Structure formats: C-alpha cells, structure tokens
N, CA and C atoms of all chains as a GROMACS GRO file, in nm:
protein
  594
    1MET      N    1   0.245   2.519   0.088
    1MET     CA    2   0.113   2.558   0.040
    1MET      C    3   0.052   2.659   0.140
    2ALA      N    4   0.032   2.774   0.094
    2ALA     CA    5  -0.021   2.881   0.184
    2ALA      C    6  -0.175   2.878   0.188
    3ILE      N    7  -0.223   2.941   0.285
    3ILE     CA    8  -0.370   2.951   0.297
    3ILE      C    9  -0.405   3.101   0.286
    4PHE      N   10  -0.513   3.130   0.217
    4PHE     CA   11  -0.541   3.270   0.197
    4PHE      C   12  -0.660   3.320   0.272
    5ALA      N   13  -0.665   3.450   0.284
    5ALA     CA   14  -0.759   3.514   0.376
    5ALA      C   15  -0.901   3.464   0.352
    6GLU      N   16  -0.944   3.454   0.229
    6GLU     CA   17  -1.082   3.416   0.205
    6GLU      C   18  -1.112   3.273   0.247
    7GLU      N   19  -1.014   3.188   0.221
    7GLU     CA   20  -1.026   3.044   0.259
    7GLU      C   21  -1.031   3.031   0.412
    8LEU      N   22  -0.945   3.109   0.475
    8LEU     CA   23  -0.939   3.107   0.621
    8LEU      C   24  -1.074   3.152   0.680
    9LYS      N   25  -1.124   3.259   0.627
    9LYS     CA   26  -1.251   3.313   0.676
    9LYS      C   27  -1.362   3.212   0.657
   10GLN      N   28  -1.362   3.146   0.538
   10GLN     CA   29  -1.464   3.045   0.508
   10GLN      C   30  -1.461   2.930   0.609
   11LEU      N   31  -1.338   2.886   0.638
   11LEU     CA   32  -1.319   2.773   0.730
   11LEU      C   33  -1.376   2.807   0.869
   12ILE      N   34  -1.344   2.928   0.913
   12ILE     CA   35  -1.394   2.970   1.047
   12ILE      C   36  -1.544   2.982   1.042
   13GLN      N   37  -1.592   3.043   0.936
   13GLN     CA   38  -1.738   3.070   0.923
   13GLN      C   39  -1.818   2.941   0.917
   14GLU      N   40  -1.760   2.836   0.863
   14GLU     CA   41  -1.829   2.705   0.863
   14GLU      C   42  -1.861   2.656   1.002
   15SER      N   43  -1.768   2.676   1.094
   15SER     CA   44  -1.789   2.631   1.230
   15SER      C   45  -1.866   2.735   1.317
   16PHE      N   46  -1.857   2.861   1.274
   16PHE     CA   47  -1.924   2.965   1.349
   16PHE      C   48  -2.006   3.047   1.252
   17PRO      N   49  -2.122   2.989   1.207
   17PRO     CA   50  -2.200   3.053   1.102
   17PRO      C   51  -2.252   3.192   1.135
   18ASN      N   52  -2.270   3.219   1.262
   18ASN     CA   53  -2.329   3.347   1.297
   18ASN      C   54  -2.222   3.449   1.347
   19ALA      N   55  -2.096   3.407   1.337
   19ALA     CA   56  -1.990   3.493   1.393
   19ALA      C   57  -1.953   3.605   1.296
   20GLN      N   58  -1.903   3.712   1.355
   20GLN     CA   59  -1.846   3.818   1.272
   20GLN      C   60  -1.696   3.786   1.262
   21VAL      N   61  -1.652   3.758   1.144
   21VAL     CA   62  -1.514   3.713   1.125
   21VAL      C   63  -1.438   3.813   1.041
   22THR      N   64  -1.327   3.861   1.090
   22THR     CA   65  -1.239   3.950   1.013
   22THR      C   66  -1.101   3.890   1.000
   23VAL      N   67  -1.052   3.873   0.880
   23VAL     CA   68  -0.922   3.813   0.854
   23VAL      C   69  -0.833   3.912   0.786
   24GLN      N   70  -0.710   3.924   0.834
   24GLN     CA   71  -0.614   4.013   0.769
   24GLN      C   72  -0.483   3.943   0.743
   25GLY      N   73  -0.408   3.996   0.651
   25GLY     CA   74  -0.280   3.938   0.616
   25GLY      C   75  -0.299   3.869   0.481
   26ASP      N   76  -0.192   3.875   0.395
   26ASP     CA   77  -0.210   3.810   0.269
   26ASP      C   78  -0.088   3.728   0.229
   27ASP      N   79   0.005   3.708   0.319
   27ASP     CA   80   0.120   3.621   0.281
   27ASP      C   81   0.080   3.474   0.295
   28GLY      N   82  -0.035   3.449   0.360
   28GLY     CA   83  -0.081   3.310   0.365
   28GLY      C   84  -0.016   3.227   0.476
   29ARG      N   85   0.085   3.282   0.542
   29ARG     CA   86   0.148   3.208   0.649
   29ARG      C   87   0.140   3.279   0.783
   30HIS      N   88   0.138   3.412   0.779
   30HIS     CA   89   0.121   3.492   0.899
   30HIS      C   90  -0.005   3.571   0.884
   31MET      N   91  -0.109   3.529   0.952
   31MET     CA   92  -0.238   3.593   0.933
   31MET      C   93  -0.295   3.636   1.066
   32SER      N   94  -0.392   3.727   1.063
   32SER     CA   95  -0.461   3.760   1.187
   32SER      C   96  -0.613   3.742   1.165
   33ALA      N   97  -0.678   3.695   1.267
   33ALA     CA   98  -0.823   3.680   1.257
   33ALA      C   99  -0.890   3.725   1.389
   34GLU      N  100  -1.000   3.791   1.370
   34GLU     CA  101  -1.082   3.828   1.487
   34GLU      C  102  -1.218   3.758   1.469
   35VAL      N  103  -1.258   3.688   1.572
   35VAL     CA  104  -1.388   3.618   1.566
   35VAL      C  105  -1.474   3.662   1.680
   36ILE      N  106  -1.589   3.716   1.648
   36ILE     CA  107  -1.682   3.763   1.752
   36ILE      C  108  -1.804   3.674   1.743
   37ASP      N  109  -1.830   3.600   1.849
   37ASP     CA  110  -1.943   3.504   1.842
   37ASP      C  111  -2.006   3.484   1.977
   38GLU      N  112  -2.137   3.472   1.973
   38GLU     CA  113  -2.219   3.451   2.092
   38GLU      C  114  -2.179   3.322   2.169
   39SER      N  115  -2.136   3.222   2.094
   39SER     CA  116  -2.106   3.093   2.159
   39SER      C  117  -1.987   3.106   2.256
   40PHE      N  118  -1.912   3.214   2.245
   40PHE     CA  119  -1.795   3.231   2.335
   40PHE      C  120  -1.839   3.278   2.475
   41ARG      N  121  -1.961   3.322   2.491
   41ARG     CA  122  -2.004   3.372   2.619
   41ARG      C  123  -1.986   3.268   2.728
   42GLY      N  124  -1.922   3.308   2.837
   42GLY     CA  125  -1.900   3.216   2.948
   42GLY      C  126  -1.775   3.130   2.934
   43GLN      N  127  -1.707   3.139   2.821
   43GLN     CA  128  -1.583   3.064   2.799
   43GLN      C  129  -1.464   3.154   2.829
   44ASN      N  130  -1.357   3.098   2.882
   44ASN     CA  131  -1.235   3.180   2.893
   44ASN      C  132  -1.161   3.179   2.755
   45ARG      N  133  -1.059   3.261   2.749
   45ARG     CA  134  -0.990   3.281   2.615
   45ARG      C  135  -0.935   3.152   2.563
   46VAL      N  136  -0.881   3.070   2.650
   46VAL     CA  137  -0.823   2.942   2.601
   46VAL      C  138  -0.935   2.860   2.536
   47GLN      N  139  -1.046   2.848   2.601
   47GLN     CA  140  -1.162   2.771   2.545
   47GLN      C  141  -1.208   2.830   2.411
   48GLN      N  142  -1.218   2.962   2.408
   48GLN     CA  143  -1.265   3.030   2.286
   48GLN      C  144  -1.166   3.002   2.169
   49GLN      N  145  -1.039   3.018   2.201
   49GLN     CA  146  -0.939   3.002   2.090
   49GLN      C  147  -0.926   2.860   2.049
   50ARG      N  148  -0.939   2.766   2.145
   50ARG     CA  149  -0.935   2.623   2.113
   50ARG      C  150  -1.042   2.591   2.010
   51ALA      N  151  -1.161   2.652   2.029
   51ALA     CA  152  -1.272   2.623   1.941
   51ALA      C  153  -1.242   2.671   1.801
   52VAL      N  154  -1.178   2.789   1.791
   52VAL     CA  155  -1.143   2.843   1.657
   52VAL      C  156  -1.033   2.754   1.595
   53TYR      N  157  -0.933   2.713   1.673
   53TYR     CA  158  -0.828   2.628   1.620
   53TYR      C  159  -0.890   2.499   1.569
   54ALA      N  160  -0.989   2.448   1.642
   54ALA     CA  161  -1.055   2.321   1.601
   54ALA      C  162  -1.119   2.342   1.463
   55ALA      N  163  -1.172   2.459   1.439
   55ALA     CA  164  -1.238   2.487   1.311
   55ALA      C  165  -1.137   2.488   1.198
   56LEU      N  166  -1.012   2.512   1.230
   56LEU     CA  167  -0.908   2.516   1.124
   56LEU      C  168  -0.858   2.377   1.086
   57LYS      N  169  -0.912   2.279   1.155
   57LYS     CA  170  -0.890   2.136   1.115
   57LYS      C  171  -0.747   2.102   1.078
   58GLY      N  172  -0.659   2.131   1.169
   58GLY     CA  173  -0.522   2.083   1.154
   58GLY      C  174  -0.435   2.167   1.061
   59LYS      N  175  -0.488   2.280   1.014
   59LYS     CA  176  -0.406   2.362   0.923
   59LYS      C  177  -0.285   2.421   0.992
   60MET      N  178  -0.289   2.419   1.127
   60MET     CA  179  -0.179   2.481   1.198
   60MET      C  180  -0.084   2.373   1.252
   61ASP      N  181  -0.111   2.244   1.224
   61ASP     CA  182  -0.034   2.138   1.286
   61ASP      C  183   0.102   2.114   1.226
   62GLY      N  184   0.196   2.096   1.316
   62GLY     CA  185   0.331   2.046   1.275
   62GLY      C  186   0.401   2.139   1.180
   63SER      N  187   0.520   2.098   1.143
   63SER     CA  188   0.605   2.178   1.060
   63SER      C  189   0.546   2.186   0.918
   64ASN      N  190   0.455   2.096   0.884
   64ASN     CA  191   0.394   2.100   0.753
   64ASN      C  192   0.266   2.178   0.749
   65GLY      N  193   0.226   2.233   0.868
   65GLY     CA  194   0.108   2.311   0.874
   65GLY      C  195   0.116   2.426   0.777
   66GLU      N  196   0.000   2.457   0.714
   66GLU     CA  197   0.004   2.559   0.612
   66GLU      C  198   0.019   2.698   0.674
   67LEU      N  199  -0.036   2.712   0.792
   67LEU     CA  200  -0.031   2.840   0.860
   67LEU      C  201   0.077   2.836   0.965
   68HIS      N  202   0.173   2.923   0.957
   68HIS     CA  203   0.274   2.927   1.064
   68HIS      C  204   0.222   2.998   1.185
   69ALA      N  205   0.156   3.110   1.158
   69ALA     CA  206   0.113   3.193   1.272
   69ALA      C  207  -0.021   3.258   1.243
   70LEU      N  208  -0.107   3.244   1.344
   70LEU     CA  209  -0.236   3.312   1.332
   70LEU      C  210  -0.252   3.392   1.458
   71ALA      N  211  -0.255   3.526   1.442
   71ALA     CA  212  -0.280   3.610   1.557
   71ALA      C  213  -0.430   3.610   1.576
   72LEU      N  214  -0.476   3.552   1.683
   72LEU     CA  215  -0.616   3.526   1.704
   72LEU      C  216  -0.672   3.612   1.813
   73THR      N  217  -0.784   3.676   1.785
   73THR     CA  218  -0.854   3.749   1.886
   73THR      C  219  -0.998   3.696   1.891
   74THR      N  220  -1.049   3.660   2.005
   74THR     CA  221  -1.186   3.612   2.017
   74THR      C  222  -1.261   3.703   2.111
   75LYS      N  223  -1.383   3.733   2.077
   75LYS     CA  224  -1.465   3.818   2.162
   75LYS      C  225  -1.610   3.777   2.165
   76VAL      N  226  -1.678   3.816   2.267
   76VAL     CA  227  -1.824   3.797   2.280
   76VAL      C  228  -1.885   3.925   2.224
   77PRO      N  229  -1.996   3.919   2.149
   77PRO     CA  230  -2.060   4.040   2.101
   77PRO      C  231  -2.100   4.129   2.216
   78GLU      N  232  -2.090   4.260   2.198
   78GLU     CA  233  -2.125   4.357   2.304
   78GLU      C  234  -2.272   4.356   2.329
   79MET      N  235   0.078   0.631   2.965
   79MET     CA  236   0.123   0.766   2.931
   79MET      C  237   0.253   0.760   2.853
   80SER      N  238   0.264   0.830   2.742
   80SER     CA  239   0.383   0.832   2.662
   80SER      C  240   0.496   0.899   2.735
   81ASP      N  241   0.617   0.879   2.693
   81ASP     CA  242   0.736   0.943   2.755
   81ASP      C  243   0.720   1.095   2.752
   82ALA      N  244   0.683   1.147   2.634
   82ALA     CA  245   0.675   1.293   2.619
   82ALA      C  246   0.574   1.347   2.717
   83LYS      N  247   0.457   1.280   2.728
   83LYS     CA  248   0.350   1.325   2.811
   83LYS      C  249   0.394   1.327   2.956
   84SER      N  250   0.460   1.220   3.001
   84SER     CA  251   0.501   1.218   3.142
   84SER      C  252   0.613   1.318   3.168
   85THR      N  253   0.700   1.340   3.073
   85THR     CA  254   0.804   1.443   3.085
   85THR      C  255   0.738   1.581   3.101
   86ILE      N  256   0.640   1.608   3.017
   86ILE     CA  257   0.573   1.739   3.021
   86ILE      C  258   0.497   1.750   3.156
   87GLN      N  259   0.430   1.646   3.197
   87GLN     CA  260   0.359   1.652   3.324
   87GLN      C  261   0.457   1.683   3.441
   88ASP      N  262   0.570   1.610   3.441
   88ASP     CA  263   0.669   1.635   3.544
   88ASP      C  264   0.720   1.778   3.543
   89THR      N  265   0.742   1.828   3.420
   89THR     CA  266   0.801   1.966   3.409
   89THR      C  267   0.701   2.068   3.461
   90VAL      N  268   0.575   2.056   3.425
   90VAL     CA  269   0.476   2.163   3.466
   90VAL      C  270   0.438   2.145   3.613
   91THR      N  271   0.462   2.026   3.668
   91THR     CA  272   0.431   2.006   3.811
   91THR      C  273   0.548   2.057   3.898
   92SER      N  274   0.670   2.041   3.849
   92SER     CA  275   0.785   2.071   3.937
   92SER      C  276   0.836   2.214   3.922
   93ASN      N  277   0.779   2.290   3.824
   93ASN     CA  278   0.818   2.431   3.809
   93ASN      C  279   0.693   2.518   3.812
   94ASP      N  280   0.698   2.627   3.890
   94ASP     CA  281   0.582   2.714   3.903
   94ASP      C  282   0.544   2.773   3.769
   95VAL      N  283   0.646   2.820   3.694
   95VAL     CA  284   0.621   2.884   3.565
   95VAL      C  285   0.703   2.815   3.456
   96VAL      N  286   0.639   2.768   3.352
   96VAL     CA  287   0.711   2.701   3.247
   96VAL      C  288   0.671   2.758   3.111
   97LEU      N  289   0.767   2.792   3.030
   97LEU     CA  290   0.735   2.834   2.893
   97LEU      C  291   0.791   2.735   2.793
   98PHE      N  292   0.699   2.672   2.719
   98PHE     CA  293   0.736   2.587   2.606
   98PHE      C  294   0.757   2.679   2.486
   99MET      N  295   0.874   2.681   2.431
   99MET     CA  296   0.906   2.781   2.331
   99MET      C  297   0.998   2.727   2.224
  100LYS      N  298   1.013   2.803   2.117
  100LYS     CA  299   1.109   2.771   2.014
  100LYS      C  300   1.236   2.848   2.046
  101GLY      N  301   1.341   2.773   2.076
  101GLY     CA  302   1.467   2.836   2.122
  101GLY      C  303   1.467   2.838   2.276
  102THR      N  304   1.558   2.918   2.330
  102THR     CA  305   1.569   2.930   2.473
  102THR      C  306   1.540   3.076   2.515
  103LYS      N  307   1.524   3.097   2.645
  103LYS     CA  308   1.494   3.234   2.688
  103LYS      C  309   1.608   3.328   2.654
  104GLU      N  310   1.730   3.275   2.655
  104GLU     CA  311   1.843   3.358   2.616
  104GLU      C  312   1.849   3.380   2.464
  105MET      N  313   1.805   3.279   2.388
  105MET     CA  314   1.811   3.288   2.244
  105MET      C  315   1.686   3.230   2.176
  106PRO      N  316   1.578   3.306   2.183
  106PRO     CA  317   1.452   3.261   2.120
  106PRO      C  318   1.470   3.251   1.970
  107GLN      N  319   1.398   3.157   1.906
  107GLN     CA  320   1.418   3.139   1.765
  107GLN      C  321   1.286   3.158   1.685
  108CYS      N  322   1.194   3.232   1.748
  108CYS     CA  323   1.067   3.266   1.678
  108CYS      C  324   1.016   3.390   1.749
  109GLY      N  325   0.962   3.484   1.670
  109GLY     CA  326   0.920   3.612   1.724
  109GLY      C  327   0.814   3.598   1.837
  110PHE      N  328   0.730   3.498   1.822
  110PHE     CA  329   0.620   3.484   1.920
  110PHE      C  330   0.674   3.430   2.049
  111SER      N  331   0.764   3.334   2.040
  111SER     CA  332   0.828   3.281   2.161
  111SER      C  333   0.912   3.394   2.226
  112SER      N  334   0.977   3.471   2.144
  112SER     CA  335   1.060   3.584   2.193
  112SER      C  336   0.975   3.682   2.268
  113ARG      N  337   0.856   3.709   2.217
  113ARG     CA  338   0.772   3.810   2.287
  113ARG      C  339   0.731   3.767   2.425
  114VAL      N  340   0.691   3.644   2.437
  114VAL     CA  341   0.649   3.595   2.569
  114VAL      C  342   0.765   3.582   2.668
  115ALA      N  343   0.876   3.525   2.616
  115ALA     CA  344   0.995   3.514   2.702
  115ALA      C  345   1.041   3.655   2.745
  116GLY      N  346   1.031   3.751   2.650
  116GLY     CA  347   1.073   3.887   2.681
  116GLY      C  348   0.990   3.952   2.790
  117VAL      N  349   0.857   3.924   2.784
  117VAL     CA  350   0.768   3.980   2.889
  117VAL      C  351   0.805   3.919   3.024
  118LEU      N  352   0.825   3.789   3.030
  118LEU     CA  353   0.855   3.724   3.158
  118LEU      C  354   0.990   3.771   3.212
  119ASN      N  355   1.089   3.778   3.119
  119ASN     CA  356   1.222   3.826   3.160
  119ASN      C  357   1.211   3.968   3.211
  120PHE      N  358   1.141   4.054   3.140
  120PHE     CA  359   1.131   4.194   3.181
  120PHE      C  360   1.060   4.207   3.317
  121MET      N  361   0.957   4.122   3.336
  121MET     CA  362   0.884   4.127   3.464
  121MET      C  363   0.957   4.057   3.579
  122GLY      N  364   1.076   4.006   3.549
  122GLY     CA  365   1.159   3.940   3.650
  122GLY      C  366   1.100   3.811   3.702
  123VAL      N  367   1.020   3.744   3.620
  123VAL     CA  368   0.959   3.618   3.663
  123VAL      C  369   1.061   3.506   3.641
  124GLU      N  370   1.077   3.424   3.746
  124GLU     CA  371   1.160   3.308   3.732
  124GLU      C  372   1.082   3.200   3.657
  125PHE      N  373   1.135   3.153   3.546
  125PHE     CA  374   1.061   3.049   3.476
  125PHE      C  375   1.156   2.947   3.410
  126ALA      N  376   1.102   2.824   3.395
  126ALA     CA  377   1.176   2.723   3.322
  126ALA      C  378   1.139   2.731   3.179
  127ASP      N  379   1.240   2.727   3.091
  127ASP     CA  380   1.213   2.726   2.946
  127ASP      C  381   1.239   2.590   2.887
  128VAL      N  382   1.148   2.544   2.800
  128VAL     CA  383   1.168   2.416   2.738
  128VAL      C  384   1.171   2.447   2.588
  129ASN      N  385   1.285   2.413   2.526
  129ASN     CA  386   1.304   2.438   2.382
  129ASN      C  387   1.244   2.320   2.303
  130VAL      N  388   1.130   2.346   2.242
  130VAL     CA  389   1.064   2.234   2.171
  130VAL      C  390   1.140   2.194   2.043
  131LEU      N  391   1.224   2.286   1.995
  131LEU     CA  392   1.300   2.255   1.873
  131LEU      C  393   1.408   2.147   1.901
  132ALA      N  394   1.438   2.129   2.032
  132ALA     CA  395   1.544   2.033   2.066
  132ALA      C  396   1.485   1.892   2.080
  133ASP      N  397   1.356   1.874   2.076
  133ASP     CA  398   1.297   1.743   2.096
  133ASP      C  399   1.162   1.733   2.024
  134ASP      N  400   1.162   1.652   1.917
  134ASP     CA  401   1.039   1.638   1.837
  134ASP      C  402   0.923   1.577   1.918
  135GLY      N  403   0.960   1.488   2.009
  135GLY     CA  404   0.855   1.425   2.094
  135GLY      C  405   0.783   1.530   2.177
  136ILE      N  406   0.859   1.623   2.234
  136ILE     CA  407   0.802   1.730   2.318
  136ILE      C  408   0.728   1.829   2.226
  137ARG      N  409   0.784   1.854   2.110
  137ARG     CA  410   0.726   1.951   2.018
  137ARG      C  411   0.583   1.914   1.982
  138GLN      N  412   0.560   1.787   1.948
  138GLN     CA  413   0.426   1.740   1.922
  138GLN      C  414   0.351   1.713   2.050
  139GLY      N  415   0.422   1.658   2.148
  139GLY     CA  416   0.364   1.619   2.275
  139GLY      C  417   0.292   1.735   2.348
  140ILE      N  418   0.354   1.851   2.343
  140ILE     CA  419   0.296   1.963   2.418
  140ILE      C  420   0.169   2.011   2.349
  141LYS      N  421   0.159   1.998   2.215
  141LYS     CA  422   0.040   2.034   2.144
  141LYS      C  423  -0.076   1.943   2.184
  142ASP      N  424  -0.048   1.815   2.194
  142ASP     CA  425  -0.149   1.720   2.234
  142ASP      C  426  -0.186   1.741   2.382
  143PHE      N  427  -0.083   1.760   2.462
  143PHE     CA  428  -0.104   1.775   2.607
  143PHE      C  429  -0.197   1.891   2.639
  144SER      N  430  -0.178   2.004   2.572
  144SER     CA  431  -0.259   2.126   2.599
  144SER      C  432  -0.378   2.134   2.510
  145ASP      N  433  -0.389   2.048   2.406
  145ASP     CA  434  -0.489   2.062   2.303
  145ASP      C  435  -0.482   2.207   2.245
  146TRP      N  436  -0.361   2.239   2.205
  146TRP     CA  437  -0.332   2.374   2.157
  146TRP      C  438  -0.228   2.362   2.042
  147PRO      N  439  -0.255   2.420   1.925
  147PRO     CA  440  -0.172   2.385   1.808
  147PRO      C  441  -0.042   2.465   1.794
  148THR      N  442  -0.024   2.569   1.877
  148THR     CA  443   0.088   2.659   1.850
  148THR      C  444   0.184   2.670   1.968
  149ILE      N  445   0.304   2.716   1.937
  149ILE     CA  446   0.408   2.743   2.037
  149ILE      C  447   0.432   2.895   2.027
  150PRO      N  448   0.456   2.964   2.131
  150PRO     CA  449   0.481   2.923   2.273
  150PRO      C  450   0.352   2.886   2.349
  151GLN      N  451   0.376   2.823   2.462
  151GLN     CA  452   0.269   2.786   2.553
  151GLN      C  453   0.320   2.813   2.696
  152LEU      N  454   0.236   2.888   2.767
  152LEU     CA  455   0.277   2.925   2.905
  152LEU      C  456   0.196   2.843   3.008
  153TYR      N  457   0.265   2.785   3.102
  153TYR     CA  458   0.202   2.712   3.214
  153TYR      C  459   0.236   2.784   3.345
  154VAL      N  460   0.135   2.802   3.433
  154VAL     CA  461   0.160   2.852   3.568
  154VAL      C  462   0.097   2.755   3.664
  155LYS      N  463   0.177   2.704   3.756
  155LYS     CA  464   0.132   2.607   3.858
  155LYS      C  465   0.054   2.492   3.794
  156GLY      N  466   0.107   2.440   3.682
  156GLY     CA  467   0.051   2.324   3.623
  156GLY      C  468  -0.068   2.347   3.536
  157GLU      N  469  -0.110   2.478   3.525
  157GLU     CA  470  -0.227   2.509   3.444
  157GLU      C  471  -0.186   2.582   3.314
  158PHE      N  472  -0.247   2.540   3.203
  158PHE     CA  473  -0.219   2.608   3.077
  158PHE      C  474  -0.282   2.748   3.076
  159VAL      N  475  -0.203   2.850   3.056
  159VAL     CA  476  -0.250   2.989   3.057
  159VAL      C  477  -0.289   3.034   2.915
  160GLY      N  478  -0.200   3.003   2.817
  160GLY     CA  479  -0.234   3.044   2.683
  160GLY      C  480  -0.107   3.055   2.597
  161GLY      N  481  -0.128   3.100   2.474
  161GLY     CA  482  -0.017   3.124   2.382
  161GLY      C  483   0.015   3.273   2.378
  162CYS      N  484   0.082   3.310   2.274
  162CYS     CA  485   0.135   3.448   2.264
  162CYS      C  486   0.024   3.555   2.269
  163ASP      N  487  -0.085   3.533   2.192
  163ASP     CA  488  -0.190   3.636   2.191
  163ASP      C  489  -0.257   3.651   2.325
  164ILE      N  490  -0.283   3.543   2.391
  164ILE     CA  491  -0.352   3.548   2.521
  164ILE      C  492  -0.258   3.611   2.627
  165VAL      N  493  -0.132   3.569   2.628
  165VAL     CA  494  -0.039   3.625   2.725
  165VAL      C  495  -0.022   3.776   2.704
  166THR      N  496  -0.015   3.813   2.575
  166THR     CA  497  -0.006   3.955   2.548
  166THR      C  498  -0.123   4.034   2.598
  167GLU      N  499  -0.244   3.983   2.566
  167GLU     CA  500  -0.364   4.050   2.614
  167GLU      C  501  -0.370   4.059   2.764
  168MET      N  502  -0.330   3.947   2.833
  168MET     CA  503  -0.338   3.943   2.978
  168MET      C  504  -0.233   4.032   3.039
  169THR      N  505  -0.119   4.050   2.970
  169THR     CA  506  -0.017   4.142   3.024
  169THR      C  507  -0.070   4.284   3.020
  170LEU      N  508  -0.131   4.320   2.906
  170LEU     CA  509  -0.175   4.459   2.889
  170LEU      C  510  -0.298   4.489   2.974
  171SER      N  511  -0.381   4.392   3.003
  171SER     CA  512  -0.500   4.416   3.084
  171SER      C  513  -0.476   4.405   3.234
  172GLY      N  514  -0.356   4.356   3.269
  172GLY     CA  515  -0.328   4.337   3.410
  172GLY      C  516  -0.368   4.205   3.464
  173GLU      N  517  -0.437   4.123   3.381
  173GLU     CA  518  -0.481   3.990   3.429
  173GLU      C  519  -0.363   3.899   3.465
  174LEU      N  520  -0.254   3.917   3.395
  174LEU     CA  521  -0.135   3.836   3.424
  174LEU      C  522  -0.082   3.867   3.563
  175ASP      N  523  -0.084   3.996   3.602
  175ASP     CA  524  -0.042   4.033   3.739
  175ASP      C  525  -0.129   3.961   3.840
  176THR      N  526  -0.259   3.966   3.811
  176THR     CA  527  -0.359   3.903   3.903
  176THR      C  528  -0.327   3.753   3.916
  177LEU      N  529  -0.307   3.687   3.802
  177LEU     CA  530  -0.278   3.546   3.801
  177LEU      C  531  -0.154   3.516   3.886
  178PHE      N  532  -0.049   3.595   3.863
  178PHE     CA  533   0.078   3.572   3.939
  178PHE      C  534   0.056   3.594   4.087
  179ASN      N  535  -0.019   3.703   4.120
  179ASN     CA  536  -0.051   3.729   4.258
  179ASN      C  537  -0.126   3.613   4.323
  180ASP      N  538  -0.228   3.568   4.256
  180ASP     CA  539  -0.315   3.460   4.305
  180ASP      C  540  -0.235   3.330   4.324
  181GLN      N  541  -0.138   3.310   4.236
  181GLN     CA  542  -0.066   3.185   4.237
  181GLN      C  543   0.066   3.197   4.317
  182GLY      N  544   0.089   3.314   4.376
  182GLY     CA  545   0.210   3.332   4.458
  182GLY      C  546   0.336   3.330   4.377
  183VAL      N  547   0.331   3.379   4.253
  183VAL     CA  548   0.450   3.389   4.170
  183VAL      C  549   0.507   3.528   4.176
  184ALA      N  550   0.636   3.540   4.216
  184ALA     CA  551   0.698   3.671   4.232
  184ALA      C  552   0.721   3.737   4.096
  185PHE      N  553   0.688   3.867   4.091
  185PHE     CA  554   0.717   3.941   3.966
  185PHE      C  555   0.735   4.089   4.003
  186ASN      N  556   0.793   4.163   3.915
  186ASN     CA  557   0.816   4.305   3.936
  186ASN      C  558   0.701   4.387   3.880
  187LYS      N  559   0.619   4.435   3.973
  187LYS     CA  560   0.500   4.508   3.934
  187LYS      C  561   0.530   4.636   3.854
  188GLU      N  562   0.638   4.703   3.894
  188GLU     CA  563   0.676   4.830   3.824
  188GLU      C  564   0.710   4.798   3.679
  189ALA      N  565   0.779   4.687   3.659
  189ALA     CA  566   0.815   4.647   3.521
  189ALA      C  567   0.691   4.620   3.440
  190ALA      N  568   0.594   4.551   3.503
  190ALA     CA  569   0.466   4.521   3.436
  190ALA      C  570   0.397   4.651   3.400
  191ASP      N  571   0.398   4.750   3.489
  191ASP     CA  572   0.333   4.878   3.464
  191ASP      C  573   0.404   4.951   3.350
  192LYS      N  574   0.535   4.931   3.340
  192LYS     CA  575   0.613   4.997   3.231
  192LYS      C  576   0.573   4.941   3.096
  193ILE      N  577   0.551   4.810   3.090
  193ILE     CA  578   0.509   4.745   2.967
  193ILE      C  579   0.372   4.806   2.926
  194ARG      N  580   0.286   4.828   3.021
  194ARG     CA  581   0.154   4.877   2.990
  194ARG      C  582   0.162   5.024   2.945
  195GLU      N  583   0.250   5.101   3.013
  195GLU     CA  584   0.267   5.240   2.973
  195GLU      C  585   0.317   5.253   2.831
  196ALA      N  586   0.415   5.165   2.797
  196ALA     CA  587   0.476   5.170   2.664
  196ALA      C  588   0.380   5.120   2.554
  197ASN      N  589   0.283   5.045   2.593
  197ASN     CA  590   0.188   4.990   2.494
  197ASN      C  591   0.045   5.036   2.517
  198GLY      N  592   0.029   5.143   2.590
  198GLY     CA  593  -0.104   5.188   2.632
  198GLY      C  594  -0.186   5.256   2.523
   0.00000   0.00000   0.00000
C-alpha cells in the first residue's frame, strides 16, 4: 500500500501546522519532503528529522512500512 | 537490555566509525546505504559495516536504539550522526570533515574536496 504526496503532506502538516511543507514524488514509495518550520530553531538535523519521522506515525517502520524512502530536508525559516 | 541492544552498544563503543547498512560495504544492497558507504570508502575512512539484512534483531534494534526509522545509520565515536540525507548534506557542507577532525577520525581531505567539487 503506497502513500501519496497529498496524504504525506497532510500527515506532516498535522504535526507542524505552521510549517511550509513541499512534497515531491508520486510512486508512493520513494518520496521527498522539505519541511521549513520555526520549531526547528535550535535543534540539530537529527532532532529536526526525528520530529518529522514521528509525525509520520510509523509509516516508515519495518519491511511493511508503506514508505521505503523519504528524502527529508528540514530547515528553519530565514 | 535486549541482546540486540547490547550488541549494538558494544559495536558502536568498540569501533570509532560504524555504518549500519543494507548489505556490506563491498556489496551494498540499497542505493541509500550504497551512497553513504561510497562516501566513507572514497574518503578513506576506516569503518565497521553492520549488515542489518543479516539479522532481523539488529534491523529492528538499531531503529529503536537510535530512535530513527531508516537505514543506513552512521555512528561516530558512539554518537548517532544521521542517515543518508544528513550525511550527504554534511559531506557537501564540510561539516563531516569537521566532525572527523574533532573526533580524531582519519580521512582523506583531498578526496572529500573532490566530492564537493563534483557536486558543487
């Protein structure tokens, strides 16, 4: 079961309501997402990306995870 | 502590640089693992590779251990550095060089510069 760009964006946006979220890719298994959010300020990349993965609620877990690969970029607003 | 967890703890404590990956450094079995192993190989970094496909306990265990859902995962001196995206960004920005310098990990600076030139 694949996950699609709009669904992925919605999931991220639920946890980061004020973030600027850009999702690309449409095969549903290899996607890329860029998340720009104020809450990342002062966090290192690992902390930032952990927070985004947490928002995906296990969609990337295990061999049954719907998403095989998410190229993730996190940024603090300029 | 579960077996997997103590094995992982031992591995990251007894090796300066460890890459948890799909496949081995000689024969990676996923493009993302291949990319990180390739960077380390090219930079001449000595590292231990752990093939998570060879052990389901480690495959799940490393995700719990790092609180990180994807493979590959890079550890330097017992600290989790990141996955493929973070390592790629750090390579291109030079932060990886700084980390290796700070942690006393030998690497080929010219090779690192070549990667940046080729991807600049």
